[in-house]
C-alpha positions in Angstrom: -19.2 23.7 -37.6 -17.4 21.9 -40.0 -18.6 18.9 -42.5 -16.3 16.2 -40.3 -19.5 16.0 -37.6 -22.0 15.1 -40.6 -23.3 11.3 -39.9 -22.5 9.0 -42.8 -24.4 6.0 -42.9 -22.1 4.3 -45.3 -19.4 4.2 -42.5 -21.8 2.8 -39.6 -20.2 -0.8 -39.5 -16.7 -1.2 -38.9 -14.6 0.3 -41.9 -11.5 -0.9 -43.3 -8.3 0.5 -42.4 -8.1 1.8 -45.9 -11.8 3.4 -45.6 -11.1 5.3 -42.1 -7.9 6.7 -44.1 -10.1 7.7 -47.2 -12.4 9.1 -45.0 -10.2 11.4 -43.6 -8.3 12.0 -46.6 -11.4 13.0 -48.6 -12.6 15.7 -45.7 -11.4 19.1 -46.8 -11.1 20.3 -43.8 -8.8 18.1 -41.6 -5.4 19.0 -42.3 -2.2 18.2 -39.9 1.3 16.9 -39.3 2.8 13.3 -38.7 5.7 12.8 -36.5 7.0 9.5 -36.0 10.1 8.5 -33.9 11.5 4.5 -33.7 9.3 2.6 -36.0 9.1 4.5 -39.3 6.3 6.3 -40.9 3.6 3.3 -40.0 0.6 5.4 -39.7 1.5 8.1 -42.3 2.1 5.4 -44.8 -1.9 4.2 -44.4 -2.8 7.7 -45.3 -0.2 8.0 -48.3 -1.6 4.8 -49.9 -5.4 5.5 -49.7 -5.1 8.3 -52.0 -6.1 12.0 -51.5 -3.3 12.6 -48.9 -2.1 15.8 -50.2 -5.1 17.8 -48.7 -4.7 16.0 -44.9 -0.9 15.6 -44.6 0.9 18.9 -44.3 4.3 16.9 -43.4 4.9 13.2 -42.6 8.7 12.8 -40.6 10.4 11.0 -38.8 13.5 12.3 -36.7 15.1 8.6 -36.3 18.3 10.3 -35.1 18.9 11.2 -31.8 20.8 14.2 -32.8 18.1 15.4 -35.3 15.5 14.3 -32.6 17.1 16.8 -30.2 17.8 19.5 -32.6 13.8 19.6 -33.5 12.3 19.0 -30.2 14.9 19.9 -27.5 17.6 17.5 -25.7 16.3 15.1 -23.2 18.2 15.2 -20.0 18.1 11.8 -18.9 18.5 10.1 -22.4 15.3 8.8 -22.7 13.0 9.2 -25.9 10.2 6.6 -25.5 8.5 8.9 -23.1 5.3 10.8 -22.3 7.1 14.0 -22.1 8.9 13.5 -25.3 5.7 12.8 -26.9 4.1 15.9 -25.6 7.0 17.9 -27.3 6.5 16.5 -30.5 2.6 17.5 -30.4 3.3 20.9 -29.0 5.9 21.6 -31.6 4.2 20.4 -34.5 0.7 22.0 -34.1 2.8 25.5 -33.2 4.5 25.1 -36.6 0.8 24.0 -38.5 -0.4 27.1 -36.9 2.5 29.8 -37.6 2.9 28.4 -41.5 -0.9 28.1 -42.6 -2.7 31.1 -42.7 -6.0 30.9 -41.0 -7.2 33.9 -43.3 -6.9 31.5 -46.3 -8.0 28.3 -44.6 -10.9 29.5 -42.3 -12.3 26.2 -42.1 -9.2 24.0 -41.3 -9.1 21.5 -38.5 -5.5 21.3 -37.7 -4.2 18.1 -35.9 -1.0 16.9 -34.9 -0.5 12.7 -34.4 2.7 11.6 -33.0 4.4 8.5 -31.6 7.7 7.7 -30.1 8.4 3.7 -30.0 10.9 1.3 -29.1 10.0 -1.9 -31.0 11.4 -5.6 -29.9 15.4 -5.7 -29.8 17.6 -8.2 -31.3 17.8 -10.2 -27.5 13.9 -10.6 -27.5 14.2 -9.4 -23.6 12.7 -5.8 -24.5 9.2 -6.7 -25.9 8.8 -3.1 -27.2 6.3 -0.2 -26.5 5.7 3.0 -27.1 3.7 6.3 -26.7 1.0 7.4 -29.4 -0.9 11.1 -29.2 -3.0 13.3 -31.4 -3.5 17.0 -30.6 -6.4 18.1 -32.5 -9.2 21.0 -32.8 -13.1 20.1 -33.7 -13.9 23.5 -34.6 -12.0 26.1 -36.5 -12.2 28.7 -33.9 -11.3 26.5 -31.1 -8.0 27.9 -29.3 -7.5 25.4 -26.9 -6.9 22.0 -28.5 -8.4 18.7 -27.4 -5.7 15.8 -26.8 -5.6 12.0 -26.3 -2.7 10.3 -25.5 -2.0 6.5 -24.6 0.7 4.0 -23.6 1.3 0.7 -25.6 2.8 -2.4 -25.0 3.5 -4.8 -28.2 3.4 -8.7 -27.4 4.2 -9.6 -30.9 7.8 -11.3 -31.6 8.9 -9.8 -34.9 9.5 -5.9 -35.0 7.8 -5.8 -38.7 4.6 -6.9 -37.1 4.8 -4.4 -34.3 5.1 -1.8 -36.7 2.2 -3.1 -38.6 -0.2 -3.1 -35.6 1.5 0.7 -34.7 0.4 1.9 -37.9 -3.0 0.6 -37.1 -3.4 2.0 -33.6 -2.7 5.2 -35.4 -5.2 5.4 -38.0 -7.8 4.3 -35.1 -6.6 7.1 -32.8 -6.8 10.0 -35.9 -10.3 8.4 -36.9 -11.5 8.1 -33.3 -10.7 11.5 -32.5 -12.5 13.3 -35.5 -15.3 10.7 -35.4 -15.8 9.3 -32.0 -14.7 12.2 -29.9 -18.2 12.3 -28.2 -18.5 8.6 -27.8 -14.8 8.1 -25.2 -15.7 4.8 -23.9 -16.3 3.4 -27.6 -13.5 5.4 -29.0 -11.2 3.2 -26.7 -12.9 0.1 -28.2 -12.4 1.2 -31.7 -8.7 1.6 -30.9 -8.8 -2.4 -31.7 -10.2 -2.6 -35.0 -8.6 -5.0 -37.2 -6.2 -5.6 -34.3 -5.9 -9.0 -32.2 -6.5 -8.1 -28.7 -3.8 -10.6 -27.5 -1.1 -8.9 -29.9 -1.2 -4.9 -27.8 -1.8 -4.1 -24.6 -3.1 -0.4 -23.9 -2.1 0.7 -20.2 -2.6 4.1 -19.7 -4.9 6.8 -22.0 -5.7 10.6 -21.0 -8.4 12.5 -22.7 -7.7 16.5 -22.3 -9.3 19.4 -23.6 -12.3 21.4 -24.3 -14.6 18.4 -25.8 -13.7 16.1 -23.1 -14.0 18.8 -19.9 -17.1 15.6 -18.8 -14.5 13.2 -19.0 -13.2 11.7 -16.0 -10.0 9.9 -16.7 -10.4 7.5 -13.8 -13.6 6.3 -15.4 -11.3 5.9 -18.6 -8.8 3.7 -17.0 -11.4 1.2 -15.4 -12.4 0.7 -19.4 -9.4 -0.5 -20.1 -9.9 -3.2 -17.1 -13.5 -4.1 -18.2 -12.3 -4.3 -22.0 -9.2 -6.4 -21.2 -7.3 -4.1 -22.5 -4.7 -4.4 -19.6 -4.5 -6.0 -16.3 -3.9 -3.0 -14.0 -4.3 0.7 -14.4 -3.3 3.7 -12.1 -4.1 7.1 -11.4 -2.8 10.0 -8.9 -4.4 12.3 -6.8 -5.1 14.7 -9.3 -7.1 12.6 -11.0 -5.3 11.8 -14.3 -4.1 8.1 -15.3 -0.5 7.0 -14.5 1.7 4.4 -16.1 2.3 2.0 -13.8 6.0 1.0 -15.5 6.9 4.8 -14.9 5.5 5.1 -11.4 7.0 1.6 -10.0 10.1 1.3 -12.2 13.1 0.7 -9.7 10.8 1.5 -6.2 10.3 0.4 -3.0 6.8 -0.8 -3.3 4.1 -0.4 -0.1 0.7 -1.9 -1.4 -2.4 -2.0 0.5 -5.3 -3.4 -0.7 -8.9 -3.0 0.4 -12.6 -1.9 -0.7 -12.1 1.6 0.8 -16.0 1.9 0.5 -15.4 4.3 1.9 -11.8 4.7 3.3 -11.5 4.6 7.1 -9.6 5.1 10.3 -8.3 2.0 10.3 -7.6 2.1 6.7 -4.9 4.5 7.4 -3.4 3.4 10.4 -2.5 0.0 8.5 -1.0 2.4 5.8 0.8 5.0 8.4 2.0 2.1 11.1 3.1 -0.3 8.3 5.0 2.5 6.1 6.8 3.4 9.2 8.3 0.1 9.3 9.0 -0.4 5.8 11.0 2.7 5.5 13.0 1.7 8.3 13.8 -1.5 6.8 17.9 -1.5 5.7 17.4 -1.5 2.3 14.7 0.8 1.4 15.0 4.5 0.7 12.1 6.7 1.5 12.7 9.0 -1.4 12.7 5.6 -3.8 9.3 4.4 -2.0 6.1 4.5 -3.6 2.6 3.7 -1.7 0.0 2.1 -3.6 -3.5 1.6 -2.5 -5.1 -1.2 -4.7 -8.8 -1.9 -5.5 -9.6 -5.4 -7.2 -12.0 -5.5 -10.1 -13.5 -8.7 -8.1 -14.1 -5.8 -5.2 -15.8 -3.5 -7.5 -18.2 -6.6 -8.5 -18.7 -7.2 -5.1 -22.6 -5.8 -5.2 -22.9 -7.3 -8.9 -22.0 -5.0 -12.0 -19.7 -2.7 -11.4 -21.4 0.8 -10.2 -19.2 3.5 -11.9 -20.7 6.0 -9.4 -19.4 3.9 -6.5 -16.1 3.1 -8.0 -15.5 7.2 -8.5 -16.8 7.8 -5.0 -14.0 5.5 -3.6 -11.5 7.2 -6.2 -12.5 10.6 -4.7 -12.0 10.3 -1.4 -8.4 8.1 -1.7 -7.4 10.9 -4.0 -8.5 13.6 -1.5 -6.0 12.3 1.1 -3.3 12.5 -1.6 -2.9 8.7 -2.4 -2.2 7.1 -5.8 -4.5 4.2 -6.5 -4.2 1.2 -8.9 -7.2 -0.7 -9.7 -6.1 -4.6 -11.0 -7.3 -8.0 -11.9 -5.3 -9.5 -9.8 -7.5 -11.4 -7.4 -4.8 -13.6 -5.7 -1.9 -11.4 -4.1 0.9 -13.6 -5.8 -0.1 -12.3 -9.2 0.1 -8.7 -7.9 3.6 -8.9 -6.8 4.3 -10.5 -10.1 3.4 -7.5 -11.6 5.4 -5.6 -9.4 8.5 -7.7 -10.4 8.0 -6.7 -13.9 8.8 -3.1 -13.0 11.3 -3.5 -9.9 13.7 -5.8 -7.6 13.4 -3.3 -4.8 11.9 -4.2 -1.3 8.5 -5.2 -1.7 5.6 -5.2 0.9 2.0 -6.1 1.5 -0.1 -4.4 4.1 -3.0 -6.9 5.0 -5.5 -7.6 8.0 -5.8 -11.0 9.5 -8.4 -12.5 7.8 -6.5 -11.5 4.3 -3.9 -13.7 5.6 -5.9 -16.7 6.2 -7.3 -16.3 2.3 -3.6 -16.6 1.2 -3.4 -19.8 3.1 -6.3 -21.3 1.6 -5.4 -24.1 -1.3 -8.9 -23.5 -3.0 -7.4 -20.1 -4.5 -4.5 -22.3 -6.3 -6.0 -25.3 -8.0 -5.9 -24.0 -11.3 -1.7 -23.9 -10.9 0.2 -27.3 -12.0 2.0 -26.7 -8.3 -0.5 -25.6 -6.3 0.1 -23.4 -3.5 3.8 -24.0 -3.4 3.5 -22.3 -7.1 1.8 -19.4 -5.6 4.0 -18.9 -2.9 7.3 -19.4 -4.5 6.3 -16.4 -6.9 4.9 -14.6 -3.9 7.7 -14.7 -1.7 10.7 -15.4 -3.4 11.3 -11.2 -3.7 12.4 -9.5 -0.9 8.8 -9.2 0.3 7.3 -9.1 3.6 3.8 -8.8 4.7 2.8 -6.2 7.5 -0.1 -7.7 9.3 -2.7 -5.8 11.3 -4.6 -7.2 14.1 -8.1 -7.8 14.2 -10.3 -8.3 17.3 -12.3 -11.4 17.0 -16.2 -10.0 17.5 -17.5 -13.1 19.5 -14.7 -13.7 21.9 -12.9 -10.3 22.0 -9.3 -12.1 21.1 -7.1 -9.9 19.2 -5.8 -12.3 16.4 -2.4 -11.5 15.0 0.4 -13.6 13.2 1.0 -15.6 16.7 -2.6 -17.0 17.1 -4.1 -17.0 13.3 -6.1 -20.1 12.5 -5.1 -21.7 9.0 -5.9 -24.7 7.6 -4.6 -27.6 9.5 -2.7 -28.7 6.1 -1.0 -25.3 5.6 0.2 -24.7 9.5 3.5 -26.1 8.9 4.1 -24.1 5.7 2.9 -20.8 7.5 5.3 -21.6 10.3 8.0 -21.9 7.5 7.4 -18.2 6.1 6.2 -17.0 9.8 9.6 -17.7 11.2 11.4 -16.7 8.5 10.6 -13.0 9.0 8.1 -12.7 5.9 5.1 -12.2 8.1 5.7 -9.1 10.6 3.2 -8.1 12.9 2.0 -4.4 13.6 1.6 -3.9 17.3 1.9 -0.1 17.8 -1.9 0.0 16.1 -4.9 1.9 17.8 -6.9 -0.5 19.7 -9.6 2.3 20.3 -10.4 2.0 16.3 -10.3 -2.0 15.9 -14.3 -2.5 15.8 -14.0 -0.2 12.5 -15.0 -2.0 9.4 -15.7 -0.1 5.6 -19.0 -2.3 5.3 -20.2 -0.9 8.5 -19.8 2.4 7.9 -21.3 1.9 4.5 -24.4 0.7 5.8 -24.9 3.5 8.1 -24.5 6.3 5.5 -27.0 4.6 2.9 -28.9 3.8 5.8 -28.7 7.9 7.1 -27.6 6.5 10.7 -25.6 8.8 13.2 -22.2 8.0 14.5 -20.2 7.3 11.5 -18.4 10.3 10.9 -15.6 9.8 13.7 -14.9 6.6 12.3 -13.3 8.2 9.3 -10.0 10.1 8.4 -10.1 14.0 9.2 -12.2 15.5 6.5 -13.7 12.5 4.7 -16.7 12.7 6.6 -17.2 16.3 5.2 -16.6 15.2 1.4 -19.0 12.2 1.6 -21.4 14.9 2.5 -20.8 17.6 0.7 -20.8 15.8 -2.6 -23.2 13.5 -1.5 -21.2 10.0 -2.2 -22.1 6.8 -1.5 -25.8 7.4 -1.1 -27.9 7.3 -4.2 -29.9 10.2 -3.0 -30.5 8.6 0.7 -28.3 11.1 2.6 -29.2 13.6 0.2 -32.5 13.5 1.8 -31.5 13.3 5.1 -29.3 16.4 4.8 -32.4 18.7 3.1 
């Protein structure tokens, strides 16, 4: 194994950017290429300045002109260059060239890497703040055939291109250093990306780890860390468990969002989704092929039992992914913040699917006391877009009465405000619901699972109970003992 893994006490504390680059430059085995598009040679510059770069840098290039970039990495048919696909092409191309041009016989201990970024910094109008894709493909063992890879998406918050470029250079150094020296601690590696960077100058809203040394890394947990570390406000992952860039998924889409605990996902959750979706796609301005459904869980919900239980989080995610859904984890306790977030990426129709109890909460003033405009400001942000609430009824457990938008009880001071939105078509009842499943609540199913009671299986969508039993989800070993 190469010397890159030796523990160096001199670097136990947070090293400076120069110290990081110098440590890499002085390692005789680390060797690779820098390819940077859009913001200059910001990362490579740190390595050149540190000294000793001749043993580390095989090539540093900036294919800034689109024609040259196309000639090297291929033509982008959609005309977009700041994309994940572009970054991956860059990493593949540069690593392939290094392998072709550097003899393994002459350099048996070399650890190859390709670092790349494709970035658009802030424009003159200041309308577009700037964002980019940054990644590294590398090996930790010279005999390693499959490369490891870390890819992340960043959003700049500074208002000068020069400052954004400097931030990019530091992130690049932190990423390369982390890849070689902190690869075995991916959660900590995330935090190290902010070494020597103010947290409010940069947002990291997507990271994916891939490769043999990250085989045990669940990228959904990595997404969760981005939220917990205040690196971003919302993250998404797909049915395959890999993280997605929210901006790319939501861009110009019609969005239907369903918020819940999904602990576990029940027949009621799926009935809410299907019935509201059927209504949503019949709306005049909604095209089904441009529509996306989001199952959203708030960070507060994950903390409902105290500290976040990562196993509990993964159990919920596992079930939603198995049903083929895209999941969002957000810090948006209030619905208006969620809508505001969606509005950053689309002007198309939005829908929120919720139960009666959630609607009552929306009309509770206590959630808006921090706003100077109070509940009116929040509702201006919530309903100013082309948005509708699709309301799923609830049966009152005491009276047996079915609660809908027509008989829901909101605070007396909110009645007239509620009537305004109700009669302007902003709240629509789901009327073709399944009355046979209205008694099902996730919390009750969860209690039955952990206590080993019978009868919870039929409360879940087809196949979900089998997944819970096979993988012993939500049990902490309780159900496992019952099954054995």
